N, CA, C, O and the ligand as a Tripos MOL2 file, in Angstrom:
@<TRIPOS>MOLECULE
protein
  221   219    56     0     0
PROTEIN
NO_CHARGES

@<TRIPOS>ATOM
      1 N         162.1370  -15.6480  224.5700 N.3       1 MET1
      2 CA        161.7200  -14.2260  224.2430 C.3       1 MET1
      3 C         162.9570  -13.4430  223.7790 C.2       1 MET1
      4 O         163.7600  -13.0010  224.6010 O.2       1 MET1
      5 N         163.1020  -13.2790  222.4900 N.am      2 THR2
      6 CA        164.2800  -12.6410  221.9760 C.3       2 THR2
      7 C         163.8120  -11.3690  221.1140 C.2       2 THR2
      8 O         163.0850  -11.4440  220.1230 O.2       2 THR2
      9 N         164.3190  -10.2530  221.6240 N.am      3 ARG3
     10 CA        163.9200   -9.0640  220.9340 C.3       3 ARG3
     11 C         164.6610   -8.8820  219.6490 C.2       3 ARG3
     12 O         164.3000   -8.0080  218.8610 O.2       3 ARG3
     13 N         165.6290   -9.6250  219.4080 N.am      4 MET4
     14 CA        166.3940   -9.4960  218.2150 C.3       4 MET4
     15 C         165.6260  -10.1530  217.0340 C.2       4 MET4
     16 O         165.8570   -9.7870  215.8820 O.2       4 MET4
     17 N         164.7480  -11.0860  217.3030 N.am      5 THR5
     18 CA        163.9510  -11.6970  216.2310 C.3       5 THR5
     19 C         162.8870  -10.7730  215.7600 C.2       5 THR5
     20 O         161.9190  -10.4810  216.4640 O.2       5 THR5
     21 N         163.0760  -10.3220  214.5740 N.am      6 ARG6
     22 CA        162.1200   -9.3580  214.0300 C.3       6 ARG6
     23 C         161.3020   -9.9900  213.0210 C.2       6 ARG6
     24 O         161.7850  -10.6130  212.0750 O.2       6 ARG6
     25 N         159.9000   -9.8100  213.2430 N.am      7 LYS7
     26 CA        158.9380  -10.4230  212.3730 C.3       7 LYS7
     27 C         158.1440   -9.4200  211.6060 C.2       7 LYS7
     28 O         158.0790   -8.2440  211.9630 O.2       7 LYS7
     29 N         157.5640   -9.8700  210.5920 N.am      8 CYS8
     30 CA        156.6790   -9.0800  209.7220 C.3       8 CYS8
     31 C         155.4550   -8.7590  210.5900 C.2       8 CYS8
     32 O         154.8000   -9.6630  211.1070 O.2       8 CYS8
     33 N         155.1690   -7.5260  210.7370 N.am      9 PRO9
     34 CA        153.9950   -7.1330  211.5820 C.3       9 PRO9
     35 C         152.5950   -7.5710  210.9940 C.2       9 PRO9
     36 O         151.5730   -7.5400  211.6790 O.2       9 PRO9
     37 N         152.6220   -7.9630  209.7290 N.am     10 ILE10
     38 CA        151.3770   -8.3530  209.0580 C.3      10 ILE10
     39 C         151.1130   -9.8160  209.2660 C.2      10 ILE10
     40 O         150.0320  -10.1950  209.7140 O.2      10 ILE10
     41 N         152.0960  -10.6610  208.9430 N.am     11 CYS11
     42 CA        151.8270  -12.1400  208.9230 C.3      11 CYS11
     43 C         152.6740  -12.8040  209.9540 C.2      11 CYS11
     44 O         152.4240  -13.9730  210.2460 O.2      11 CYS11
     45 N         153.6240  -12.1880  210.5150 N.am     12 GLY12
     46 CA        154.4000  -12.8110  211.6470 C.3      12 GLY12
     47 C         155.5690  -13.5780  211.1250 C.2      12 GLY12
     48 O         156.3190  -14.1280  211.9310 O.2      12 GLY12
     49 N         155.7920  -13.6610  209.8060 N.am     13 LYS13
     50 CA        156.8850  -14.3760  209.3270 C.3      13 LYS13
     51 C         158.1890  -13.5250  209.4730 C.2      13 LYS13
     52 O         158.1260  -12.3060  209.6290 O.2      13 LYS13
     53 N         159.3410  -14.1870  209.4190 N.am     14 PRO14
     54 CA        160.6520  -13.4660  209.5400 C.3      14 PRO14
     55 C         160.6900  -12.4210  208.3590 C.2      14 PRO14
     56 O         160.4340  -12.7500  207.2000 O.2      14 PRO14
     57 N         161.0080  -11.2080  208.7140 N.am     15 ARG15
     58 CA        161.0700  -10.1670  207.7530 C.3      15 ARG15
     59 C         162.2140  -10.3270  206.7540 C.2      15 ARG15
     60 O         163.2370  -10.9240  207.0910 O.2      15 ARG15
     61 N         162.0750   -9.8360  205.6030 N.am     16 SER16
     62 CA        163.1110   -9.8320  204.6350 C.3      16 SER16
     63 C         163.9250   -8.5320  204.6550 C.2      16 SER16
     64 O         163.3810   -7.4440  204.8400 O.2      16 SER16
     65 N         165.1950   -8.6670  204.4680 N.am     17 ALA17
     66 CA        166.0440   -7.4960  204.4620 C.3      17 ALA17
     67 C         165.6560   -6.5210  203.3360 C.2      17 ALA17
     68 O         165.7700   -5.3030  203.4810 O.2      17 ALA17
     69 N         165.2210   -7.0600  202.2740 N.am     18 GLU18
     70 CA        164.7490   -6.2720  201.1080 C.3      18 GLU18
     71 C         163.4870   -5.4700  201.3560 C.2      18 GLU18
     72 O         163.3180   -4.3390  200.9010 O.2      18 GLU18
     73 N         162.5820   -6.1460  202.1320 N.am     19 HIS19
     74 CA        161.2930   -5.3890  202.3310 C.3      19 HIS19
     75 C         161.0700   -5.0510  203.7590 C.2      19 HIS19
     76 O         159.9290   -4.8890  204.1940 O.2      19 HIS19
     77 N         162.1450   -4.9380  204.5110 N.am     20 THR20
     78 CA        161.9480   -4.5860  205.9340 C.3      20 THR20
     79 C         161.1220   -3.3450  206.1040 C.2      20 THR20
     80 O         161.2810   -2.4300  205.2950 O.2      20 THR20
     81 N         160.2460   -3.2260  207.0870 N.am     21 PRO21
     82 CA        160.0920   -4.2030  208.1260 C.3      21 PRO21
     83 C         159.1050   -5.3330  207.7790 C.2      21 PRO21
     84 O         158.6010   -6.0030  208.6810 O.2      21 PRO21
     85 N         158.8340   -5.5430  206.5340 N.am     22 PHE22
     86 CA        157.9050   -6.5780  206.1950 C.3      22 PHE22
     87 C         158.6710   -7.8100  205.5190 C.2      22 PHE22
     88 O         159.8730   -7.7600  205.2600 O.2      22 PHE22
     89 N         157.9140   -8.8490  205.2740 N.am     23 CYS23
     90 CA        158.5260  -10.0020  204.6800 C.3      23 CYS23
     91 C         158.4660  -10.0050  203.2250 C.2      23 CYS23
     92 O         159.2000  -10.7370  202.5610 O.2      23 CYS23
     93 N         157.5420   -9.1410  202.6630 N.am     24 SER24
     94 CA        157.4120   -9.1140  201.1700 C.3      24 SER24
     95 C         156.6110   -7.8790  200.8370 C.2      24 SER24
     96 O         155.9670   -7.2700  201.6920 O.2      24 SER24
     97 N         156.6710   -7.5300  199.5680 N.am     25 THR25
     98 CA        155.9450   -6.4050  199.0730 C.3      25 THR25
     99 C         154.4790   -6.5570  199.3400 C.2      25 THR25
    100 O         153.7810   -5.5750  199.5910 O.2      25 THR25
    101 N         154.0300   -7.7040  199.2920 N.am     26 ARG26
    102 CA        152.5760   -8.0440  199.5190 C.3      26 ARG26
    103 C         152.1280   -7.6100  200.8910 C.2      26 ARG26
    104 O         151.0650   -7.0090  201.0490 O.2      26 ARG26
    105 N         152.9310   -7.9110  201.8750 N.am     27 CYS27
    106 CA        152.5620   -7.5290  203.2310 C.3      27 CYS27
    107 C         152.7190   -5.9240  203.3790 C.2      27 CYS27
    108 O         151.9460   -5.2650  204.0760 O.2      27 CYS27
    109 N         153.6940   -5.4140  202.7240 N.am     28 LYS28
    110 CA        153.8830   -3.9790  202.7130 C.3      28 LYS28
    111 C         152.6510   -3.2510  202.1840 C.2      28 LYS28
    112 O         152.2230   -2.2340  202.7310 O.2      28 LYS28
    113 N         152.0890   -3.8030  201.0990 N.am     29 ASP29
    114 CA        150.8500   -3.2650  200.5550 C.3      29 ASP29
    115 C         149.6660   -3.3710  201.5010 C.2      29 ASP29
    116 O         148.8660   -2.4480  201.6530 O.2      29 ASP29
    117 N         149.5880   -4.5650  202.1450 N.am     30 ARG30
    118 CA        148.5290   -4.8380  203.0460 C.3      30 ARG30
    119 C         148.5160   -3.9020  204.2530 C.2      30 ARG30
    120 O         147.4630   -3.5510  204.7840 O.2      30 ARG30
    121 N         149.7550   -3.5020  204.6780 N.am     31 ASP31
    122 CA        149.8750   -2.5600  205.8280 C.3      31 ASP31
    123 C         149.3510   -1.1980  205.3670 C.2      31 ASP31
    124 O         148.6430   -0.5210  206.1130 O.2      31 ASP31
    125 N         149.6950   -0.7990  204.1520 N.am     32 LEU32
    126 CA        149.2510    0.4760  203.7040 C.3      32 LEU32
    127 C         147.7030    0.5100  203.5980 C.2      32 LEU32
    128 O         147.0580    1.4870  203.9780 O.2      32 LEU32
    129 N         147.1660   -0.5430  203.0930 N.am     33 VAL33
    130 CA        145.6830   -0.6450  202.9440 C.3      33 VAL33
    131 C         145.0840   -0.5940  204.2650 C.2      33 VAL33
    132 O         144.0460    0.0400  204.4540 O.2      33 VAL33
    133 N         145.6900   -1.2360  205.2040 N.am     34 ARG34
    134 CA        145.0460   -1.1830  206.6000 C.3      34 ARG34
    135 C         145.0410    0.1650  207.1140 C.2      34 ARG34
    136 O         144.0280    0.5780  207.6800 O.2      34 ARG34
    137 N         146.1010    0.9280  206.9750 N.am     35 TRP35
    138 CA        146.0990    2.3520  207.4060 C.3      35 TRP35
    139 C         145.0510    3.2060  206.7730 C.2      35 TRP35
    140 O         144.3970    4.0280  207.4140 O.2      35 TRP35
    141 N         144.9060    2.9760  205.4400 N.am     36 LEU36
    142 CA        143.8320    3.7260  204.7380 C.3      36 LEU36
    143 C         142.4310    3.3460  205.2360 C.2      36 LEU36
    144 O         141.5600    4.2000  205.4010 O.2      36 LEU36
    145 N         142.2400    2.0460  205.4690 N.am     37 ASP37
    146 CA        140.9580    1.6560  205.9880 C.3      37 ASP37
    147 C         140.6460    2.2880  207.3280 C.2      37 ASP37
    148 O         139.5150    2.7040  207.5770 O.2      37 ASP37
    149 N         141.6710    2.3610  208.2110 N.am     38 ASP38
    150 CA        141.4320    3.0090  209.5130 C.3      38 ASP38
    151 C         141.0620    4.4010  209.3660 C.2      38 ASP38
    152 O         140.2320    4.8730  210.1430 O.2      38 ASP38
    153 N         141.6360    5.1820  208.3660 N.am     39 GLY39
    154 CA        141.3660    6.5410  208.1790 C.3      39 GLY39
    155 C         139.9100    6.6580  207.7680 C.2      39 GLY39
    156 O         139.1960    7.5080  208.3000 O.2      39 GLY39
    157 N         139.4440    5.8260  206.8350 N.am     40 TYR40
    158 CA        138.1110    5.9380  206.4100 C.3      40 TYR40
    159 C         137.0770    5.5910  207.4280 C.2      40 TYR40
    160 O         135.9400    6.0620  207.3920 O.2      40 TYR40
    161 N         137.5160    4.7230  208.3740 N.am     41 ALA41
    162 CA        136.6350    4.2070  209.3910 C.3      41 ALA41
    163 C         136.3280    5.2720  210.5250 C.2      41 ALA41
    164 O         135.3440    5.1930  211.2590 O.2      41 ALA41
    165 N         137.2210    6.2140  210.5820 N.am     42 LEU42
    166 CA        137.0110    7.2150  211.6810 C.3      42 LEU42
    167 C         135.7160    7.9270  211.5290 C.2      42 LEU42
    168 O         135.4260    8.4630  210.4600 O.2      42 LEU42
    169 N         134.9210    7.9530  212.5680 N.am     43 PRO43
    170 CA        133.6350    8.5890  212.5610 C.3      43 PRO43
    171 C         133.6690   10.1070  212.7310 C.2      43 PRO43
    172 O         133.7820   10.6110  213.8480 O.2      43 PRO43
    173 N         133.5700   10.8270  211.6190 N.am     44 GLY44
    174 CA        133.4950   12.3260  211.7110 C.3      44 GLY44
    175 C         134.8550   12.9560  211.9330 C.2      44 GLY44
    176 O         135.5120   12.6940  212.9400 O.2      44 GLY44
    177 N         135.2640   13.7650  211.0150 N.am     45 PRO45
    178 CA        136.5540   14.5310  211.2470 C.3      45 PRO45
    179 C         136.3850   15.6540  212.2430 C.2      45 PRO45
    180 O         135.4030   16.3910  212.1550 O.2      45 PRO45
    181 N         137.3090   15.8230  213.2030 N.am     46 PRO46
    182 CA        137.2190   16.9400  214.1770 C.3      46 PRO46
    183 C         137.6180   18.3060  213.5260 C.2      46 PRO46
    184 O         138.6150   18.9010  213.9340 O.2      46 PRO46
    185 N         136.8880   18.7760  212.5750 N.am     47 ALA47
    186 CA        137.2530   19.9690  211.8140 C.3      47 ALA47
    187 C         136.4590   21.0990  212.3270 C.2      47 ALA47
    188 O         136.7480   22.2400  211.9680 O.2      47 ALA47
    189 N         135.4240   20.8640  213.1870 N.am     48 LEU48
    190 CA        134.6240   21.9580  213.6440 C.3      48 LEU48
    191 C         135.0460   22.5520  215.0080 C.2      48 LEU48
    192 O         134.4080   23.4490  215.5600 O.2      48 LEU48
    193 N         136.1870   21.9790  215.5230 N.am     49 ASP49
    194 CA        136.7080   22.4330  216.8050 C.3      49 ASP49
    195 C         137.0510   23.9630  216.7920 C.2      49 ASP49
    196 O         136.7120   24.6980  217.7190 O.2      49 ASP49
    197 N         137.6920   24.3720  215.7710 N.am     50 GLU50
    198 CA        138.1240   25.8500  215.6900 C.3      50 GLU50
    199 C         136.9590   26.6960  215.5830 C.2      50 GLU50
    200 O         137.0000   27.7830  216.1590 O.2      50 GLU50
    201 N         135.8300   26.3380  214.8750 N.am     51 GLU51
    202 CA        134.6830   27.1790  214.7710 C.3      51 GLU51
    203 C         134.0570   27.3800  216.1530 C.2      51 GLU51
    204 O         133.5690   28.4670  216.4620 O.2      51 GLU51
    205 N         134.0710   26.3480  216.9720 N.am     52 GLU52
    206 CA        133.4580   26.4180  218.3150 C.3      52 GLU52
    207 C         134.2760   27.4650  219.1420 C.2      52 GLU52
    208 O         133.6940   28.2090  219.9310 O.2      52 GLU52
    209 N         135.5760   27.5140  218.9630 N.am     53 GLY53
    210 CA        136.4020   28.4030  219.7220 C.3      53 GLY53
    211 C         136.0420   29.8800  219.5180 C.2      53 GLY53
    212 O         136.1780   30.6840  220.4400 O.2      53 GLY53
    213 N         135.5720   30.2440  218.2870 N.am     54 LYS54
    214 CA        135.2770   31.5900  217.9790 C.3      54 LYS54
    215 C         134.0450   32.1560  218.7760 C.2      54 LYS54
    216 O         133.9850   33.3220  219.1670 O.2      54 LYS54
    217 N         133.1140   31.2520  218.9670 N.am     55 ALA55
    218 CA        131.8750   31.6510  219.6530 C.3      55 ALA55
    219 C         132.1900   32.0940  221.1370 C.2      55 ALA55
    220 O         131.2790   32.4650  221.8780 O.2      55 ALA55
    221 ZN        154.5080  -10.7400  206.0000 Zn       56 ZN56
@<TRIPOS>BOND
     1     1     2 1
     2     2     3 1
     3     3     4 2
     4     3     5 am
     5     5     6 1
     6     6     7 1
     7     7     8 2
     8     7     9 am
     9     9    10 1
    10    10    11 1
    11    11    12 2
    12    11    13 am
    13    13    14 1
    14    14    15 1
    15    15    16 2
    16    15    17 am
    17    17    18 1
    18    18    19 1
    19    19    20 2
    20    19    21 am
    21    21    22 1
    22    22    23 1
    23    23    24 2
    24    23    25 am
    25    25    26 1
    26    26    27 1
    27    27    28 2
    28    27    29 am
    29    29    30 1
    30    30    31 1
    31    31    32 2
    32    31    33 am
    33    33    34 1
    34    34    35 1
    35    35    36 2
    36    35    37 am
    37    37    38 1
    38    38    39 1
    39    39    40 2
    40    39    41 am
    41    41    42 1
    42    42    43 1
    43    43    44 2
    44    43    45 am
    45    45    46 1
    46    46    47 1
    47    47    48 2
    48    47    49 am
    49    49    50 1
    50    50    51 1
    51    51    52 2
    52    51    53 am
    53    53    54 1
    54    54    55 1
    55    55    56 2
    56    55    57 am
    57    57    58 1
    58    58    59 1
    59    59    60 2
    60    59    61 am
    61    61    62 1
    62    62    63 1
    63    63    64 2
    64    63    65 am
    65    65    66 1
    66    66    67 1
    67    67    68 2
    68    67    69 am
    69    69    70 1
    70    70    71 1
    71    71    72 2
    72    71    73 am
    73    73    74 1
    74    74    75 1
    75    75    76 2
    76    75    77 am
    77    77    78 1
    78    78    79 1
    79    79    80 2
    80    79    81 am
    81    81    82 1
    82    82    83 1
    83    83    84 2
    84    83    85 am
    85    85    86 1
    86    86    87 1
    87    87    88 2
    88    87    89 am
    89    89    90 1
    90    90    91 1
    91    91    92 2
    92    91    93 am
    93    93    94 1
    94    94    95 1
    95    95    96 2
    96    95    97 am
    97    97    98 1
    98    98    99 1
    99    99   100 2
   100    99   101 am
   101   101   102 1
   102   102   103 1
   103   103   104 2
   104   103   105 am
   105   105   106 1
   106   106   107 1
   107   107   108 2
   108   107   109 am
   109   109   110 1
   110   110   111 1
   111   111   112 2
   112   111   113 am
   113   113   114 1
   114   114   115 1
   115   115   116 2
   116   115   117 am
   117   117   118 1
   118   118   119 1
   119   119   120 2
   120   119   121 am
   121   121   122 1
   122   122   123 1
   123   123   124 2
   124   123   125 am
   125   125   126 1
   126   126   127 1
   127   127   128 2
   128   127   129 am
   129   129   130 1
   130   130   131 1
   131   131   132 2
   132   131   133 am
   133   133   134 1
   134   134   135 1
   135   135   136 2
   136   135   137 am
   137   137   138 1
   138   138   139 1
   139   139   140 2
   140   139   141 am
   141   141   142 1
   142   142   143 1
   143   143   144 2
   144   143   145 am
   145   145   146 1
   146   146   147 1
   147   147   148 2
   148   147   149 am
   149   149   150 1
   150   150   151 1
   151   151   152 2
   152   151   153 am
   153   153   154 1
   154   154   155 1
   155   155   156 2
   156   155   157 am
   157   157   158 1
   158   158   159 1
   159   159   160 2
   160   159   161 am
   161   161   162 1
   162   162   163 1
   163   163   164 2
   164   163   165 am
   165   165   166 1
   166   166   167 1
   167   167   168 2
   168   167   169 am
   169   169   170 1
   170   170   171 1
   171   171   172 2
   172   171   173 am
   173   173   174 1
   174   174   175 1
   175   175   176 2
   176   175   177 am
   177   177   178 1
   178   178   179 1
   179   179   180 2
   180   179   181 am
   181   181   182 1
   182   182   183 1
   183   183   184 2
   184   183   185 am
   185   185   186 1
   186   186   187 1
   187   187   188 2
   188   187   189 am
   189   189   190 1
   190   190   191 1
   191   191   192 2
   192   191   193 am
   193   193   194 1
   194   194   195 1
   195   195   196 2
   196   195   197 am
   197   197   198 1
   198   198   199 1
   199   199   200 2
   200   199   201 am
   201   201   202 1
   202   202   203 1
   203   203   204 2
   204   203   205 am
   205   205   206 1
   206   206   207 1
   207   207   208 2
   208   207   209 am
   209   209   210 1
   210   210   211 1
   211   211   212 2
   212   211   213 am
   213   213   214 1
   214   214   215 1
   215   215   216 2
   216   215   217 am
   217   217   218 1
   218   218   219 1
   219   219   220 2
@<TRIPOS>SUBSTRUCTURE
     1 MET1         2 RESIDUE 1 A MET
     2 THR2         6 RESIDUE 1 A THR
     3 ARG3        10 RESIDUE 1 A ARG
     4 MET4        14 RESIDUE 1 A MET
     5 THR5        18 RESIDUE 1 A THR
     6 ARG6        22 RESIDUE 1 A ARG
     7 LYS7        26 RESIDUE 1 A LYS
     8 CYS8        30 RESIDUE 1 A CYS
     9 PRO9        34 RESIDUE 1 A PRO
    10 ILE10       38 RESIDUE 1 A ILE
    11 CYS11       42 RESIDUE 1 A CYS
    12 GLY12       46 RESIDUE 1 A GLY
    13 LYS13       50 RESIDUE 1 A LYS
    14 PRO14       54 RESIDUE 1 A PRO
    15 ARG15       58 RESIDUE 1 A ARG
    16 SER16       62 RESIDUE 1 A SER
    17 ALA17       66 RESIDUE 1 A ALA
    18 GLU18       70 RESIDUE 1 A GLU
    19 HIS19       74 RESIDUE 1 A HIS
    20 THR20       78 RESIDUE 1 A THR
    21 PRO21       82 RESIDUE 1 A PRO
    22 PHE22       86 RESIDUE 1 A PHE
    23 CYS23       90 RESIDUE 1 A CYS
    24 SER24       94 RESIDUE 1 A SER
    25 THR25       98 RESIDUE 1 A THR
    26 ARG26      102 RESIDUE 1 A ARG
    27 CYS27      106 RESIDUE 1 A CYS
    28 LYS28      110 RESIDUE 1 A LYS
    29 ASP29      114 RESIDUE 1 A ASP
    30 ARG30      118 RESIDUE 1 A ARG
    31 ASP31      122 RESIDUE 1 A ASP
    32 LEU32      126 RESIDUE 1 A LEU
    33 VAL33      130 RESIDUE 1 A VAL
    34 ARG34      134 RESIDUE 1 A ARG
    35 TRP35      138 RESIDUE 1 A TRP
    36 LEU36      142 RESIDUE 1 A LEU
    37 ASP37      146 RESIDUE 1 A ASP
    38 ASP38      150 RESIDUE 1 A ASP
    39 GLY39      154 RESIDUE 1 A GLY
    40 TYR40      158 RESIDUE 1 A TYR
    41 ALA41      162 RESIDUE 1 A ALA
    42 LEU42      166 RESIDUE 1 A LEU
    43 PRO43      170 RESIDUE 1 A PRO
    44 GLY44      174 RESIDUE 1 A GLY
    45 PRO45      178 RESIDUE 1 A PRO
    46 PRO46      182 RESIDUE 1 A PRO
    47 ALA47      186 RESIDUE 1 A ALA
    48 LEU48      190 RESIDUE 1 A LEU
    49 ASP49      194 RESIDUE 1 A ASP
    50 GLU50      198 RESIDUE 1 A GLU
    51 GLU51      202 RESIDUE 1 A GLU
    52 GLU52      206 RESIDUE 1 A GLU
    53 GLY53      210 RESIDUE 1 A GLY
    54 LYS54      214 RESIDUE 1 A LYS
    55 ALA55      218 RESIDUE 1 A ALA
    56 ZN56       221 GROUP 0 **** ****
């Protein structure tokens, strides 16, 4: 168990100094897509909270 060993969070391969914290631009793009997917997957934006406070 070595904390010094840094891996690409996408595929688990050793990360590249050029593309840190990822191993390649491909994994970098995949991480971005994953975040966007999560955003779209959220069920209903909590935008009505302020309206409720006025009542
Ligand atoms: Zn990778």
